[in-house]
C-alpha positions in Angstrom: -92.3 -124.3 57.1 -94.8 -125.0 59.7 -94.0 -126.6 63.1 -96.3 -127.1 66.0 -95.1 -127.9 69.6 -97.0 -128.2 72.9 -96.0 -127.8 76.4 -98.4 -127.6 79.3 -101.4 -127.6 77.1 -100.1 -124.4 75.5 -99.5 -125.0 71.9 -97.2 -123.0 69.5 -97.4 -122.8 65.9 -94.3 -121.3 64.0 -94.1 -120.8 60.1 -92.0 -118.8 57.8 -92.1 -117.8 54.2 -90.1 -115.6 51.9 -91.9 -113.3 49.6 -90.3 -111.5 46.6 -91.4 -108.1 47.7 -89.9 -105.3 49.9 -90.7 -105.0 53.7 -92.6 -102.1 53.3 -94.8 -103.7 50.6 -95.1 -106.7 52.9 -96.1 -104.6 55.8 -98.9 -102.7 53.8 -100.4 -105.9 52.9 -100.2 -107.8 56.2 -101.2 -104.8 58.3 -104.6 -104.2 56.4 -107.0 -106.4 58.0 -109.2 -106.5 55.1 -106.6 -108.5 53.5 -107.0 -111.3 56.1 -110.1 -112.2 54.3 -108.3 -113.0 51.3 -105.7 -115.2 53.0 -108.1 -117.3 55.1 -109.7 -120.4 53.4 -113.2 -119.7 52.1 -114.8 -122.7 54.1 -114.1 -120.5 57.1 -116.5 -118.0 55.9 -114.3 -115.4 57.4 -116.1 -111.8 58.0 -114.9 -108.7 59.5 -117.8 -107.2 61.4 -116.6 -103.8 62.6 -115.2 -100.7 60.8 -111.5 -100.9 59.9 -109.3 -97.7 60.1 -106.9 -97.1 57.2 -103.8 -97.7 59.4 -103.3 -100.4 62.1 -102.6 -99.1 65.6 -102.1 -100.4 69.3 -105.2 -100.9 71.0 -107.1 -101.5 67.7 -110.0 -103.7 68.2 -111.2 -105.9 65.3 -114.2 -108.2 65.3 -114.9 -111.1 63.0 -117.4 -114.1 62.5 -115.7 -117.2 61.6 -116.7 -120.8 61.0 -114.7 -123.0 63.4 -116.5 -126.2 62.7 -118.7 -127.1 59.8 -121.9 -125.1 60.1 -120.7 -123.4 63.4 -119.9 -119.8 63.3 -118.5 -117.9 66.3 -117.5 -114.3 67.1 -113.9 -113.5 67.4 -112.6 -110.2 68.8 -108.9 -109.5 68.7 -106.8 -106.6 69.8 -103.8 -105.4 68.2 -101.3 -105.0 71.2 -98.0 -104.1 69.8 -97.0 -102.4 66.4 -93.5 -101.6 65.4 -94.0 -100.5 61.6 -92.2 -102.5 59.1 -91.0 -104.9 61.8 -93.8 -106.6 63.7 -97.2 -106.6 65.2 -99.2 -108.6 67.6 -102.8 -109.6 67.7 -104.3 -111.2 70.8 -107.8 -112.7 71.3 -110.1 -111.0 73.8 -113.0 -113.1 73.0 -113.5 -116.2 70.7 -112.9 -119.9 70.4 -109.6 -120.2 72.1 -108.8 -120.0 75.9 -105.8 -118.0 74.9 -104.5 -116.7 71.4 -101.3 -114.7 70.8 -100.2 -114.1 67.3 -96.8 -112.4 66.3 -96.3 -111.2 62.8 -92.5 -110.4 61.9 -91.0 -109.1 58.8 -87.3 -109.1 57.9 -85.5 -107.9 54.8 -83.5 -110.7 53.3 -81.5 -110.7 49.9 -84.5 -112.2 47.8 -87.4 -110.2 49.4 -89.0 -110.3 52.8 -88.9 -113.1 55.3 -92.6 -113.3 56.9 -92.5 -115.1 60.3 -95.7 -116.1 62.2 -95.7 -117.6 65.8 -99.0 -118.4 67.1 -99.3 -119.4 70.8 -102.8 -120.9 72.0 -104.5 -122.8 74.4 -107.7 -124.8 73.9 -110.8 -124.2 76.0 -112.1 -127.0 78.5 -108.5 -128.0 79.7 -107.5 -131.8 79.1 -111.1 -132.5 77.7 -110.6 -129.7 74.9 -107.2 -131.1 74.2 -108.4 -134.6 73.9 -111.4 -133.8 71.9 -110.0 -130.8 69.7 -106.2 -130.9 69.9 -105.5 -132.7 66.9 -108.3 -131.2 64.9 -107.2 -127.7 65.8 -103.5 -128.5 64.9 -104.4 -130.0 61.6 -106.9 -127.0 61.0 -104.3 -124.3 61.7 -101.8 -126.0 59.5 -104.4 -126.0 56.7 -105.0 -122.3 57.2 -101.2 -121.4 57.1 -100.6 -123.7 54.1 -103.6 -122.1 52.2 -102.0 -118.6 53.2 -98.6 -119.6 51.9 -100.2 -120.8 48.7 -102.2 -117.5 48.3 -99.1 -115.5 49.0 -97.0 -117.4 46.2 -99.9 -116.8 43.8 -100.3 -113.2 44.7 -96.6 -112.3 45.0 -94.6 -115.0 43.2 -92.2 -117.6 44.6 -88.4 -117.2 45.3 
């Protein structure tokens, strides 16, 4: 399930999915930045450009290159700002294509596996012009990214 709402030029994308693995297995998979590459559509040419430690930690800086438009790659720098092992972590953009990006990843045990919830709060650059020119495109692109990820997770871990 994916929903997108906008208020005051700040958009929120929320999605959730149950995967048939334990919370600790889900945590190990999602908290490893290398796995983000597999969960991102190939057309985005997502590439991690800095060294990745074995375990996620608060204050961790991760840098990427990502194709945001056809033939347009940009640098993206995120910081892991909150970590509560097996429960949630938050990444926030420090430099990149958005005026603001705050992504919460939450994990909850349920009877048939783990409920994985994502909440992305973002703002486009260039104010009203950015919203007018890119609002619909960005919403659709983010929806496609999370649909790709959902399909990847079903293929990797199975469906409930």
